[in-house]
Backbone of each chain as nested JSON, in Angstrom:
{
  "chains": [
    {"id": "A", "residues": [
      {"number": 1, "name": "UNK", "atoms": {"N": [172.708, 320.532, -66.344], "CA": [173.79, 319.695, -65.976], "C": [174.812, 319.641, -66.943]}},
      {"number": 2, "name": "UNK", "atoms": {"N": [176.119, 319.397, -66.768], "CA": [177.194, 319.306, -67.714], "C": [177.885, 317.881, -67.707]}},
      {"number": 3, "name": "UNK", "atoms": {"N": [178.137, 317.272, -68.77], "CA": [178.758, 316.077, -68.753], "C": [180.213, 316.283, -69.115]}},
      {"number": 4, "name": "UNK", "atoms": {"N": [180.903, 315.219, -68.787], "CA": [182.363, 315.238, -69.309], "C": [182.297, 315.013, -70.8]}},
      {"number": 5, "name": "UNK", "atoms": {"N": [183.325, 315.304, -71.524], "CA": [183.315, 315.357, -72.904], "C": [182.891, 313.867, -73.43]}},
      {"number": 6, "name": "UNK", "atoms": {"N": [182.172, 313.961, -74.456], "CA": [181.748, 312.557, -75.055], "C": [180.579, 311.754, -74.402]}},
      {"number": 7, "name": "UNK", "atoms": {"N": [180.06, 312.218, -73.374], "CA": [179.143, 311.472, -72.318], "C": [177.754, 311.992, -72.534]}},
      {"number": 8, "name": "UNK", "atoms": {"N": [177.565, 313.105, -73.191], "CA": [176.279, 313.717, -73.272], "C": [175.141, 312.713, -73.577]}},
      {"number": 9, "name": "UNK", "atoms": {"N": [175.37, 312.031, -74.722], "CA": [174.27, 311.005, -75.074], "C": [174.051, 309.966, -74.253]}},
      {"number": 10, "name": "UNK", "atoms": {"N": [175.119, 309.429, -73.619], "CA": [174.909, 308.424, -72.566], "C": [174.1, 308.744, -71.401]}},
      {"number": 11, "name": "UNK", "atoms": {"N": [174.214, 310.016, -71.13], "CA": [173.51, 310.683, -69.799], "C": [172.139, 310.806, -70.296]}},
      {"number": 12, "name": "UNK", "atoms": {"N": [171.984, 311.324, -71.498], "CA": [170.532, 311.564, -72.117], "C": [169.826, 310.296, -71.906]}},
      {"number": 13, "name": "UNK", "atoms": {"N": [170.371, 309.218, -72.381], "CA": [169.835, 307.944, -72.387], "C": [169.515, 307.417, -71.096]}},
      {"number": 14, "name": "UNK", "atoms": {"N": [170.359, 307.706, -70.079], "CA": [169.909, 307.219, -68.897], "C": [168.708, 308.125, -68.184]}},
      {"number": 15, "name": "UNK", "atoms": {"N": [168.729, 309.345, -68.625], "CA": [167.706, 310.268, -68.008], "C": [166.244, 309.894, -68.639]}},
      {"number": 16, "name": "UNK", "atoms": {"N": [166.422, 309.237, -69.872], "CA": [165.112, 309.025, -70.62], "C": [164.812, 307.442, -70.251]}},
      {"number": 17, "name": "UNK", "atoms": {"N": [165.694, 306.801, -69.719], "CA": [165.222, 305.219, -69.51], "C": [164.233, 304.971, -68.361]}},
      {"number": 18, "name": "UNK", "atoms": {"N": [163.926, 306.171, -67.567], "CA": [162.874, 305.914, -66.455], "C": [161.646, 306.524, -66.74]}},
      {"number": 19, "name": "UNK", "atoms": {"N": [161.416, 306.967, -68.01], "CA": [160.258, 307.837, -68.411], "C": [158.945, 307.108, -68.23]}},
      {"number": 20, "name": "UNK", "atoms": {"N": [158.917, 305.725, -68.281], "CA": [157.766, 304.933, -68.251], "C": [157.06, 305.084, -66.84]}},
      {"number": 21, "name": "UNK", "atoms": {"N": [157.866, 305.134, -65.742], "CA": [157.239, 305.119, -64.501], "C": [157.005, 306.569, -63.849]}},
      {"number": 22, "name": "UNK", "atoms": {"N": [157.275, 307.635, -64.676], "CA": [157.208, 308.97, -64.202], "C": [155.738, 309.337, -63.837]}},
      {"number": 23, "name": "UNK", "atoms": {"N": [154.876, 308.93, -64.832], "CA": [153.495, 309.436, -64.556], "C": [152.844, 308.939, -63.264]}},
      {"number": 24, "name": "UNK", "atoms": {"N": [153.121, 307.607, -63.065], "CA": [152.509, 307.147, -61.838], "C": [153.242, 307.663, -60.537]}},
      {"number": 25, "name": "UNK", "atoms": {"N": [154.42, 308.099, -60.797], "CA": [155.076, 308.778, -59.566], "C": [154.58, 310.2, -59.258]}},
      {"number": 26, "name": "UNK", "atoms": {"N": [153.648, 310.667, -60.136], "CA": [153.176, 311.99, -60.03], "C": [153.927, 313.033, -60.79]}},
      {"number": 27, "name": "UNK", "atoms": {"N": [154.55, 312.726, -61.87], "CA": [155.08, 313.619, -62.696], "C": [154.056, 313.959, -64.045]}},
      {"number": 28, "name": "UNK", "atoms": {"N": [153.944, 315.252, -64.146], "CA": [153.072, 315.675, -65.372], "C": [153.874, 315.942, -66.599]}},
      {"number": 29, "name": "UNK", "atoms": {"N": [155.01, 316.254, -66.506], "CA": [155.861, 316.644, -67.515], "C": [157.356, 316.545, -67.404]}},
      {"number": 30, "name": "UNK", "atoms": {"N": [158.09, 316.004, -68.23], "CA": [159.561, 315.618, -68.16], "C": [160.014, 315.708, -69.373]}},
      {"number": 31, "name": "UNK", "atoms": {"N": [160.849, 316.93, -69.637], "CA": [161.588, 317.25, -70.946], "C": [163.018, 317.224, -70.738]}},
      {"number": 32, "name": "UNK", "atoms": {"N": [163.65, 316.193, -71.46], "CA": [165.09, 316.329, -71.513], "C": [165.626, 316.929, -72.878]}},
      {"number": 33, "name": "UNK", "atoms": {"N": [166.396, 318.017, -72.729], "CA": [166.948, 318.739, -73.819], "C": [168.357, 318.92, -73.802]}},
      {"number": 34, "name": "UNK", "atoms": {"N": [168.798, 319.16, -74.943], "CA": [170.369, 319.35, -75.074], "C": [170.681, 320.766, -75.559]}},
      {"number": 35, "name": "UNK", "atoms": {"N": [171.812, 321.343, -75.246], "CA": [172.199, 322.555, -75.923], "C": [172.398, 322.574, -77.324]}},
      {"number": 36, "name": "UNK", "atoms": {"N": [172.174, 323.66, -78.035], "CA": [172.372, 323.78, -79.409], "C": [173.686, 324.378, -79.679]}},
      {"number": 37, "name": "UNK", "atoms": {"N": [174.524, 324.915, -78.7], "CA": [175.744, 325.558, -78.86], "C": [176.804, 324.83, -78.215]}},
      {"number": 38, "name": "UNK", "atoms": {"N": [176.7, 323.644, -77.387], "CA": [177.797, 322.929, -77.08], "C": [177.397, 321.413, -76.941]}},
      {"number": 39, "name": "UNK", "atoms": {"N": [178.356, 320.653, -76.645], "CA": [177.982, 319.182, -76.749], "C": [178.066, 318.442, -75.315]}},
      {"number": 40, "name": "UNK", "atoms": {"N": [178.077, 319.337, -74.301], "CA": [177.963, 318.726, -72.898], "C": [176.899, 319.216, -72.016]}},
      {"number": 41, "name": "UNK", "atoms": {"N": [175.984, 320.083, -72.566], "CA": [175.014, 320.607, -71.629], "C": [173.672, 319.867, -71.77]}},
      {"number": 42, "name": "UNK", "atoms": {"N": [173.049, 319.402, -70.601], "CA": [171.785, 318.91, -70.687], "C": [170.745, 319.627, -69.758]}},
      {"number": 43, "name": "UNK", "atoms": {"N": [169.624, 319.996, -70.182], "CA": [168.484, 320.666, -69.468], "C": [167.387, 319.596, -69.163]}},
      {"number": 44, "name": "UNK", "atoms": {"N": [166.887, 319.555, -67.951], "CA": [165.776, 318.837, -67.696], "C": [164.631, 319.786, -67.185]}},
      {"number": 45, "name": "UNK", "atoms": {"N": [163.504, 319.688, -67.786], "CA": [162.399, 320.551, -67.277], "C": [161.266, 319.59, -66.843]}},
      {"number": 46, "name": "UNK", "atoms": {"N": [160.869, 319.724, -65.489], "CA": [159.879, 318.696, -64.991], "C": [158.774, 319.561, -64.272]}},
      {"number": 47, "name": "UNK", "atoms": {"N": [157.6, 319.063, -64.43], "CA": [156.388, 319.432, -63.758], "C": [155.798, 318.369, -62.883]}},
      {"number": 48, "name": "UNK", "atoms": {"N": [155.812, 318.628, -61.544], "CA": [155.327, 317.493, -60.662], "C": [154.002, 317.877, -60.011]}},
      {"number": 49, "name": "UNK", "atoms": {"N": [153.323, 316.899, -59.535], "CA": [151.947, 317.252, -58.956], "C": [152.076, 317.981, -57.598]}},
      {"number": 50, "name": "UNK", "atoms": {"N": [153.277, 317.737, -57.043], "CA": [153.709, 318.325, -55.703], "C": [155.092, 318.187, -55.356]}},
      {"number": 51, "name": "UNK", "atoms": {"N": [155.578, 319.07, -54.663], "CA": [157.011, 318.914, -54.143], "C": [157.321, 317.611, -53.531]}},
      {"number": 52, "name": "UNK", "atoms": {"N": [156.28, 317.005, -52.757], "CA": [156.481, 315.742, -52.074], "C": [156.572, 314.537, -53.067]}},
      {"number": 53, "name": "UNK", "atoms": {"N": [155.779, 314.716, -54.208], "CA": [155.852, 313.682, -55.243], "C": [157.356, 313.666, -55.854]}},
      {"number": 54, "name": "UNK", "atoms": {"N": [157.737, 314.808, -56.015], "CA": [159.177, 314.882, -56.656], "C": [160.368, 314.275, -55.712]}},
      {"number": 55, "name": "UNK", "atoms": {"N": [160.169, 314.739, -54.383], "CA": [161.064, 314.167, -53.378], "C": [160.887, 312.685, -53.308]}},
      {"number": 56, "name": "UNK", "atoms": {"N": [159.738, 312.042, -53.227], "CA": [159.579, 310.598, -53.143], "C": [160.368, 309.984, -54.346]}},
      {"number": 57, "name": "UNK", "atoms": {"N": [160.145, 310.609, -55.521], "CA": [160.676, 309.961, -56.742], "C": [162.117, 309.763, -56.75]}},
      {"number": 58, "name": "UNK", "atoms": {"N": [162.808, 310.739, -55.933], "CA": [164.23, 310.71, -55.872], "C": [164.7, 309.58, -54.98]}},
      {"number": 59, "name": "UNK", "atoms": {"N": [163.731, 309.003, -54.241], "CA": [164.114, 307.79, -53.37], "C": [163.773, 306.501, -53.805]}},
      {"number": 60, "name": "UNK", "atoms": {"N": [163.133, 306.548, -55.162], "CA": [162.873, 305.256, -55.803], "C": [164.174, 304.443, -56.182]}},
      {"number": 61, "name": "UNK", "atoms": {"N": [164.195, 303.067, -55.987], "CA": [165.324, 302.322, -56.289], "C": [165.878, 302.78, -57.679]}},
      {"number": 62, "name": "UNK", "atoms": {"N": [164.996, 302.881, -58.702], "CA": [165.36, 303.081, -60.06], "C": [165.956, 304.422, -60.319]}},
      {"number": 63, "name": "UNK", "atoms": {"N": [165.413, 305.348, -59.622], "CA": [165.823, 306.754, -59.599], "C": [167.38, 306.668, -59.088]}},
      {"number": 64, "name": "UNK", "atoms": {"N": [167.624, 305.98, -58.023], "CA": [168.794, 306.17, -57.298], "C": [169.781, 305.307, -58.251]}},
      {"number": 65, "name": "UNK", "atoms": {"N": [169.457, 304.339, -58.748], "CA": [170.243, 303.472, -59.684], "C": [170.8, 304.383, -60.949]}},
      {"number": 66, "name": "UNK", "atoms": {"N": [169.75, 305.078, -61.42], "CA": [169.918, 305.922, -62.663], "C": [171.045, 307.119, -62.154]}},
      {"number": 67, "name": "UNK", "atoms": {"N": [170.808, 307.637, -61.147], "CA": [171.801, 308.799, -60.622], "C": [173.046, 308.289, -60.517]}},
      {"number": 68, "name": "UNK", "atoms": {"N": [173.297, 307.069, -59.689], "CA": [174.423, 306.493, -59.606], "C": [175.217, 306.119, -60.905]}},
      {"number": 69, "name": "UNK", "atoms": {"N": [174.443, 305.744, -61.986], "CA": [175.05, 305.481, -63.244], "C": [175.409, 306.692, -63.904]}},
      {"number": 70, "name": "UNK", "atoms": {"N": [174.669, 307.795, -63.804], "CA": [175.024, 309.015, -64.447], "C": [176.18, 309.829, -63.931]}},
      {"number": 71, "name": "UNK", "atoms": {"N": [176.193, 309.73, -62.596], "CA": [177.082, 310.613, -61.8], "C": [178.443, 310.56, -62.304]}},
      {"number": 72, "name": "UNK", "atoms": {"N": [179.169, 309.433, -62.444], "CA": [180.577, 309.548, -63.012], "C": [180.851, 310.249, -64.435]}},
      {"number": 73, "name": "UNK", "atoms": {"N": [179.754, 310.373, -65.01], "CA": [179.815, 311.211, -66.344], "C": [179.623, 312.698, -66.247]}},
      {"number": 74, "name": "UNK", "atoms": {"N": [179.205, 313.18, -65.089], "CA": [178.872, 314.546, -64.873], "C": [179.898, 315.352, -64.141]}},
      {"number": 75, "name": "UNK", "atoms": {"N": [179.984, 316.564, -64.555], "CA": [181.086, 317.368, -64.109], "C": [180.709, 317.871, -62.619]}},
      {"number": 76, "name": "UNK", "atoms": {"N": [179.455, 317.824, -62.304], "CA": [179.075, 318.363, -60.791], "C": [178.578, 319.652, -60.896]}},
      {"number": 77, "name": "UNK", "atoms": {"N": [178.605, 320.331, -62.305], "CA": [178.113, 321.612, -62.388], "C": [176.558, 321.609, -62.619]}},
      {"number": 78, "name": "UNK", "atoms": {"N": [175.781, 321.879, -61.608], "CA": [174.364, 321.892, -61.845], "C": [173.691, 323.308, -61.466]}},
      {"number": 79, "name": "UNK", "atoms": {"N": [172.658, 323.612, -62.275], "CA": [171.919, 324.805, -61.851], "C": [170.437, 324.248, -61.72]}},
      {"number": 80, "name": "UNK", "atoms": {"N": [169.528, 324.917, -60.941], "CA": [168.26, 324.44, -60.948], "C": [167.411, 325.758, -60.584]}},
      {"number": 81, "name": "UNK", "atoms": {"N": [166.128, 325.622, -60.898], "CA": [165.217, 326.718, -60.666], "C": [163.92, 326.21, -60.304]}},
      {"number": 82, "name": "UNK", "atoms": {"N": [163.405, 326.373, -59.089], "CA": [162.075, 325.896, -58.607], "C": [161.087, 326.874, -59.051]}},
      {"number": 83, "name": "UNK", "atoms": {"N": [159.921, 326.565, -59.794], "CA": [158.948, 327.382, -60.209], "C": [157.546, 326.888, -59.869]}},
      {"number": 84, "name": "UNK", "atoms": {"N": [156.499, 327.748, -59.934], "CA": [155.257, 327.404, -59.752], "C": [154.476, 327.605, -61.137]}},
      {"number": 85, "name": "UNK", "atoms": {"N": [153.838, 326.625, -61.756], "CA": [153.184, 326.682, -63.042], "C": [151.988, 327.428, -62.96]}},
      {"number": 86, "name": "UNK", "atoms": {"N": [151.867, 328.566, -63.884], "CA": [150.728, 329.324, -63.866], "C": [149.772, 328.819, -64.807]}},
      {"number": 87, "name": "UNK", "atoms": {"N": [150.195, 328.17, -65.896], "CA": [149.288, 327.588, -66.968], "C": [149.961, 327.567, -68.343]}},
      {"number": 88, "name": "UNK", "atoms": {"N": [149.202, 327.153, -69.372], "CA": [149.629, 327.004, -70.634], "C": [149.175, 325.969, -71.325]}},
      {"number": 89, "name": "UNK", "atoms": {"N": [149.96, 325.589, -72.434], "CA": [149.513, 324.407, -73.482], "C": [150.386, 323.233, -72.995]}},
      {"number": 90, "name": "UNK", "atoms": {"N": [149.644, 322.028, -72.748], "CA": [150.412, 320.871, -72.521], "C": [150.786, 320.574, -71.072]}},
      {"number": 91, "name": "UNK", "atoms": {"N": [150.127, 321.493, -70.195], "CA": [150.215, 321.421, -68.878], "C": [148.994, 321.568, -68.075]}}
    ]},
    {"id": "B", "residues": [
      {"number": 1, "name": "UNK", "atoms": {"N": [161.996, 336.411, -67.704], "CA": [161.736, 337.893, -67.765], "C": [161.281, 338.442, -66.45]}},
      {"number": 2, "name": "UNK", "atoms": {"N": [161.437, 339.808, -66.339], "CA": [161.003, 340.259, -64.794], "C": [160.183, 341.461, -65.215]}},
      {"number": 3, "name": "UNK", "atoms": {"N": [159.118, 341.344, -64.378], "CA": [158.067, 342.451, -64.612], "C": [158.441, 343.746, -63.456]}},
      {"number": 4, "name": "UNK", "atoms": {"N": [157.879, 344.894, -63.628], "CA": [157.923, 345.92, -62.707], "C": [157.157, 345.535, -61.529]}},
      {"number": 5, "name": "UNK", "atoms": {"N": [157.416, 346.034, -60.343], "CA": [156.706, 345.514, -59.119], "C": [155.162, 345.598, -59.213]}},
      {"number": 6, "name": "UNK", "atoms": {"N": [154.584, 344.508, -58.759], "CA": [153.034, 344.652, -58.857], "C": [152.407, 344.084, -60.213]}},
      {"number": 7, "name": "UNK", "atoms": {"N": [153.142, 343.885, -61.254], "CA": [152.637, 343.653, -62.502], "C": [152.8, 342.101, -62.905]}},
      {"number": 8, "name": "UNK", "atoms": {"N": [153.34, 341.294, -62.102], "CA": [153.511, 340.013, -62.632], "C": [152.345, 339.285, -63.047]}},
      {"number": 9, "name": "UNK", "atoms": {"N": [151.256, 339.324, -62.264], "CA": [149.997, 338.61, -62.632], "C": [149.288, 339.143, -63.852]}},
      {"number": 10, "name": "UNK", "atoms": {"N": [149.535, 340.468, -64.014], "CA": [148.929, 340.976, -65.329], "C": [149.716, 340.468, -66.679]}},
      {"number": 11, "name": "UNK", "atoms": {"N": [151.066, 340.475, -66.527], "CA": [151.717, 339.835, -67.55], "C": [151.549, 338.375, -67.806]}},
      {"number": 12, "name": "UNK", "atoms": {"N": [151.483, 337.612, -66.718], "CA": [151.133, 336.145, -66.74], "C": [149.85, 336.104, -67.467]}},
      {"number": 13, "name": "UNK", "atoms": {"N": [148.827, 336.852, -67.195], "CA": [147.477, 336.868, -67.915], "C": [147.662, 337.117, -69.365]}},
      {"number": 14, "name": "UNK", "atoms": {"N": [148.464, 337.986, -69.69], "CA": [148.673, 338.477, -71.13], "C": [149.436, 337.094, -71.743]}},
      {"number": 15, "name": "UNK", "atoms": {"N": [150.242, 336.759, -71.079], "CA": [151.095, 335.42, -71.778], "C": [150.273, 334.364, -71.897]}},
      {"number": 16, "name": "UNK", "atoms": {"N": [149.054, 334.234, -71.126], "CA": [148.168, 333.034, -71.203], "C": [146.955, 333.311, -72.028]}},
      {"number": 17, "name": "UNK", "atoms": {"N": [146.81, 334.526, -72.477], "CA": [145.753, 334.804, -73.234], "C": [145.656, 334.239, -74.726]}},
      {"number": 18, "name": "UNK", "atoms": {"N": [146.824, 333.97, -75.188], "CA": [147.051, 333.496, -76.573], "C": [147.099, 331.91, -76.621]}},
      {"number": 19, "name": "UNK", "atoms": {"N": [146.901, 331.235, -75.559], "CA": [147.21, 329.854, -75.485], "C": [146.321, 329.065, -76.7]}},
      {"number": 20, "name": "UNK", "atoms": {"N": [145.007, 329.584, -76.868], "CA": [144.213, 328.805, -77.698], "C": [144.762, 328.582, -79.183]}},
      {"number": 21, "name": "UNK", "atoms": {"N": [145.465, 329.643, -79.653], "CA": [145.935, 329.654, -80.969], "C": [147.381, 328.965, -81.25]}},
      {"number": 22, "name": "UNK", "atoms": {"N": [147.838, 328.673, -79.965], "CA": [149.428, 328.118, -80.08], "C": [149.491, 326.721, -80.775]}},
      {"number": 23, "name": "UNK", "atoms": {"N": [148.583, 325.799, -80.619], "CA": [148.915, 324.574, -81.147], "C": [148.763, 324.661, -82.836]}},
      {"number": 24, "name": "UNK", "atoms": {"N": [147.782, 325.276, -83.249], "CA": [147.713, 325.417, -84.7], "C": [148.837, 326.433, -85.482]}},
      {"number": 25, "name": "UNK", "atoms": {"N": [149.59, 327.001, -84.574], "CA": [150.885, 327.838, -84.973], "C": [152.096, 326.982, -84.934]}},
      {"number": 26, "name": "UNK", "atoms": {"N": [151.846, 325.529, -84.535], "CA": [153.11, 324.806, -84.51], "C": [153.706, 324.709, -83.05]}},
      {"number": 27, "name": "UNK", "atoms": {"N": [153.046, 325.001, -82.175], "CA": [153.695, 325.026, -80.642], "C": [153.191, 323.569, -80.062]}},
      {"number": 28, "name": "UNK", "atoms": {"N": [154.128, 322.927, -79.432], "CA": [153.601, 321.585, -78.723], "C": [153.541, 321.684, -77.338]}},
      {"number": 29, "name": "UNK", "atoms": {"N": [154.324, 322.79, -76.882], "CA": [154.307, 322.975, -75.456], "C": [154.554, 324.351, -75.009]}},
      {"number": 30, "name": "UNK", "atoms": {"N": [153.982, 324.892, -74.106], "CA": [153.982, 326.156, -73.655], "C": [153.633, 326.329, -72.185]}},
      {"number": 31, "name": "UNK", "atoms": {"N": [154.723, 326.531, -71.357], "CA": [154.441, 326.565, -69.854], "C": [154.843, 327.834, -69.365]}},
      {"number": 32, "name": "UNK", "atoms": {"N": [153.884, 328.65, -68.734], "CA": [154.232, 329.889, -68.157], "C": [154.286, 329.713, -66.543]}},
      {"number": 33, "name": "UNK", "atoms": {"N": [155.432, 330.009, -66.072], "CA": [155.709, 329.723, -64.553], "C": [156.16, 330.918, -63.875]}},
      {"number": 34, "name": "UNK", "atoms": {"N": [156.004, 330.916, -62.603], "CA": [156.505, 332.053, -61.862], "C": [157.5, 331.642, -60.73]}},
      {"number": 35, "name": "UNK", "atoms": {"N": [158.378, 332.632, -60.313], "CA": [159.344, 332.219, -59.445], "C": [158.593, 331.938, -57.99]}},
      {"number": 36, "name": "UNK", "atoms": {"N": [159.28, 331.053, -57.17], "CA": [158.873, 330.801, -55.849], "C": [159.431, 331.691, -54.95]}},
      {"number": 37, "name": "UNK", "atoms": {"N": [160.51, 332.408, -55.245], "CA": [161.24, 333.266, -54.413], "C": [161.257, 334.814, -54.621]}},
      {"number": 38, "name": "UNK", "atoms": {"N": [160.494, 335.21, -55.455], "CA": [160.214, 336.601, -55.841], "C": [158.899, 336.862, -56.441]}},
      {"number": 39, "name": "UNK", "atoms": {"N": [158.438, 338.09, -56.491], "CA": [157.186, 338.35, -57.082], "C": [157.255, 338.992, -58.578]}},
      {"number": 40, "name": "UNK", "atoms": {"N": [158.29, 339.075, -59.131], "CA": [158.515, 339.707, -60.334], "C": [158.937, 338.918, -61.535]}},
      {"number": 41, "name": "UNK", "atoms": {"N": [159.454, 337.742, -61.25], "CA": [160.05, 336.786, -62.432], "C": [159.088, 335.644, -62.944]}},
      {"number": 42, "name": "UNK", "atoms": {"N": [159.145, 335.85, -64.293], "CA": [158.2, 334.825, -64.999], "C": [159.233, 334.003, -65.872]}},
      {"number": 43, "name": "UNK", "atoms": {"N": [158.989, 332.742, -65.955], "CA": [159.66, 331.783, -66.959], "C": [158.668, 331.332, -67.934]}},
      {"number": 44, "name": "UNK", "atoms": {"N": [158.873, 331.291, -69.152], "CA": [158.148, 330.682, -70.26], "C": [158.99, 329.58, -70.812]}},
      {"number": 45, "name": "UNK", "atoms": {"N": [158.572, 328.353, -70.918], "CA": [159.158, 327.153, -71.486], "C": [158.443, 326.663, -72.736]}},
      {"number": 46, "name": "UNK", "atoms": {"N": [158.963, 326.597, -73.929], "CA": [158.16, 326.427, -75.039], "C": [158.914, 325.318, -75.811]}},
      {"number": 47, "name": "UNK", "atoms": {"N": [158.096, 324.434, -76.375], "CA": [158.597, 323.472, -77.478], "C": [157.752, 323.833, -78.793]}},
      {"number": 48, "name": "UNK", "atoms": {"N": [158.512, 323.96, -79.862], "CA": [157.911, 324.267, -81.042], "C": [158.396, 323.285, -82.093]}},
      {"number": 49, "name": "UNK", "atoms": {"N": [157.545, 322.967, -83.186], "CA": [157.748, 322.082, -84.251], "C": [159.109, 322.472, -85.006]}},
      {"number": 50, "name": "UNK", "atoms": {"N": [159.294, 323.708, -85.161], "CA": [160.42, 324.048, -85.787], "C": [160.893, 325.418, -85.257]}},
      {"number": 51, "name": "UNK", "atoms": {"N": [161.804, 326.015, -85.541], "CA": [162.442, 327.435, -85.38], "C": [161.638, 328.25, -86.209]}},
      {"number": 52, "name": "UNK", "atoms": {"N": [161.161, 327.903, -87.391], "CA": [160.507, 328.665, -88.338], "C": [159.113, 328.755, -87.792]}},
      {"number": 53, "name": "UNK", "atoms": {"N": [158.513, 327.751, -87.162], "CA": [157.177, 327.844, -86.725], "C": [157.18, 329.071, -85.5]}},
      {"number": 54, "name": "UNK", "atoms": {"N": [158.256, 329.053, -84.732], "CA": [158.285, 329.833, -83.697], "C": [158.389, 331.395, -84.178]}},
      {"number": 55, "name": "UNK", "atoms": {"N": [159.368, 331.589, -85.257], "CA": [159.649, 332.908, -85.699], "C": [158.384, 333.22, -86.379]}},
      {"number": 56, "name": "UNK", "atoms": {"N": [157.662, 332.464, -87.165], "CA": [156.506, 332.975, -87.619], "C": [155.269, 333.287, -86.668]}},
      {"number": 57, "name": "UNK", "atoms": {"N": [155.323, 332.676, -85.594], "CA": [154.252, 333.026, -84.578], "C": [154.527, 334.477, -83.963]}},
      {"number": 58, "name": "UNK", "atoms": {"N": [155.836, 334.796, -83.903], "CA": [156.076, 336.164, -83.237], "C": [155.568, 337.263, -84.205]}},
      {"number": 59, "name": "UNK", "atoms": {"N": [155.363, 336.933, -85.558], "CA": [154.718, 337.888, -86.542], "C": [153.334, 338.053, -86.395]}},
      {"number": 60, "name": "UNK", "atoms": {"N": [152.518, 337.096, -85.733], "CA": [151.051, 337.192, -85.789], "C": [150.562, 338.383, -85.083]}},
      {"number": 61, "name": "UNK", "atoms": {"N": [149.432, 338.852, -85.816], "CA": [148.992, 340.241, -85.026], "C": [148.834, 340.054, -83.666]}},
      {"number": 62, "name": "UNK", "atoms": {"N": [148.09, 338.893, -83.283], "CA": [147.815, 338.744, -81.799], "C": [149.026, 338.634, -80.867]}},
      {"number": 63, "name": "UNK", "atoms": {"N": [149.966, 338.059, -81.431], "CA": [151.293, 337.923, -80.637], "C": [151.918, 339.345, -80.449]}},
      {"number": 64, "name": "UNK", "atoms": {"N": [151.896, 340.209, -81.645], "CA": [152.539, 341.493, -81.614], "C": [151.667, 342.412, -80.72]}},
      {"number": 65, "name": "UNK", "atoms": {"N": [150.253, 342.156, -80.667], "CA": [149.511, 343.027, -79.746], "C": [149.825, 342.513, -78.393]}},
      {"number": 66, "name": "UNK", "atoms": {"N": [149.97, 341.309, -77.856], "CA": [150.322, 340.816, -76.697], "C": [151.526, 341.353, -76.276]}},
      {"number": 67, "name": "UNK", "atoms": {"N": [152.724, 341.294, -77.042], "CA": [153.967, 342.011, -76.592], "C": [153.853, 343.398, -76.388]}},
      {"number": 68, "name": "UNK", "atoms": {"N": [153.256, 344.083, -77.246], "CA": [153.024, 345.491, -76.945], "C": [152.292, 345.776, -75.671]}},
      {"number": 69, "name": "UNK", "atoms": {"N": [151.303, 345.024, -75.395], "CA": [150.544, 345.25, -74.189], "C": [151.404, 344.892, -72.819]}},
      {"number": 70, "name": "UNK", "atoms": {"N": [152.359, 343.96, -72.996], "CA": [153.162, 343.382, -71.862], "C": [154.446, 344.338, -71.692]}},
      {"number": 71, "name": "UNK", "atoms": {"N": [154.97, 344.739, -72.834], "CA": [156.111, 345.602, -72.708], "C": [156.328, 346.627, -71.71]}},
      {"number": 72, "name": "UNK", "atoms": {"N": [155.282, 347.424, -71.611], "CA": [155.568, 348.524, -70.539], "C": [155.521, 348.018, -69.087]}},
      {"number": 73, "name": "UNK", "atoms": {"N": [155.289, 346.859, -68.93], "CA": [155.323, 346.093, -67.621], "C": [156.394, 345.272, -67.305]}},
      {"number": 74, "name": "UNK", "atoms": {"N": [157.322, 345.337, -68.229], "CA": [158.552, 344.436, -68.212], "C": [159.811, 345.361, -68.057]}},
      {"number": 75, "name": "UNK", "atoms": {"N": [160.724, 344.929, -67.304], "CA": [162.022, 345.669, -66.887], "C": [162.867, 345.649, -68.111]}},
      {"number": 76, "name": "UNK", "atoms": {"N": [162.823, 344.833, -69.012], "CA": [163.833, 344.645, -70.214], "C": [164.77, 343.407, -69.824]}},
      {"number": 77, "name": "UNK", "atoms": {"N": [164.756, 343.1, -68.759], "CA": [165.764, 342.04, -68.303], "C": [165.253, 340.55, -68.736]}},
      {"number": 78, "name": "UNK", "atoms": {"N": [165.803, 340.204, -69.843], "CA": [165.418, 338.841, -70.474], "C": [166.586, 337.895, -70.518]}},
      {"number": 79, "name": "UNK", "atoms": {"N": [166.325, 336.635, -70.183], "CA": [167.392, 335.719, -70.611], "C": [166.702, 334.47, -71.329]}},
      {"number": 80, "name": "UNK", "atoms": {"N": [167.441, 333.775, -72.17], "CA": [166.795, 332.791, -72.973], "C": [167.749, 331.699, -73.369]}},
      {"number": 81, "name": "UNK", "atoms": {"N": [167.267, 330.565, -73.601], "CA": [168.085, 329.519, -73.816], "C": [167.423, 328.598, -74.8]}},
      {"number": 82, "name": "UNK", "atoms": {"N": [168.068, 328.418, -76.136], "CA": [167.605, 327.743, -77.037], "C": [168.04, 326.197, -76.959]}},
      {"number": 83, "name": "UNK", "atoms": {"N": [167.129, 325.157, -76.912], "CA": [167.521, 323.811, -76.777], "C": [166.914, 322.971, -77.911]}},
      {"number": 84, "name": "UNK", "atoms": {"N": [167.41, 321.711, -77.799], "CA": [166.88, 320.693, -78.624], "C": [166.234, 319.717, -77.986]}},
      {"number": 85, "name": "UNK", "atoms": {"N": [165.036, 319.322, -77.978], "CA": [164.397, 318.298, -77.115], "C": [164.949, 316.936, -77.529]}},
      {"number": 86, "name": "UNK", "atoms": {"N": [165.42, 316.132, -76.536], "CA": [165.759, 314.736, -76.668], "C": [164.725, 313.708, -76.465]}},
      {"number": 87, "name": "UNK", "atoms": {"N": [163.714, 314.215, -75.642], "CA": [162.704, 313.207, -75.445], "C": [161.945, 313.442, -74.01]}},
      {"number": 88, "name": "UNK", "atoms": {"N": [161.259, 312.641, -73.55], "CA": [160.645, 312.691, -72.245], "C": [159.129, 312.36, -72.182]}},
      {"number": 89, "name": "UNK", "atoms": {"N": [158.455, 312.849, -71.096], "CA": [157.096, 312.564, -70.868], "C": [156.406, 313.948, -71.206]}},
      {"number": 90, "name": "UNK", "atoms": {"N": [155.26, 313.8, -72.086], "CA": [154.481, 314.952, -72.288], "C": [154.977, 315.71, -73.572]}},
      {"number": 91, "name": "UNK", "atoms": {"N": [156.103, 315.277, -74.296], "CA": [156.559, 315.96, -75.288], "C": [156.603, 314.835, -76.549]}}
    ]}
  ]
}
């Protein structure tokens, strides 16, 4: 996702604010990263126990509040890729 | 990366074959995933302690052997994105 200029760190803080509840919501991995080549691009990589766990997490009041708070600082330019984890280290 | 038809699982197996040595090489996270919408696309998400750790890992004999083994099964179509991790769960 891309933020409006000057708001990347605010959005990163919002994205990281809900980390404590993620594991019990069925999330195995949640990595918030920023571009090394611009000041507005944020990448979030997530691994969930199931599609349903992820979908349910989006309905949680705290998730909805965080999305509402971040939205005005985002350009609306989103890309996403759904994948199936085959294995590795740390997953 | 994309594999030639029918070789995705072979390449996934090669990518996962070196997982045991990754942590001592300075790798914190290594996730091999496959597309849910085609049979030839593989994504690898990695978090390294430093750029230098990653660069050094590419010179290891076992890494070079794995790359040599996988190469004939790849189309050559690679994309990559270098990022800085801001935080999260599992990193």
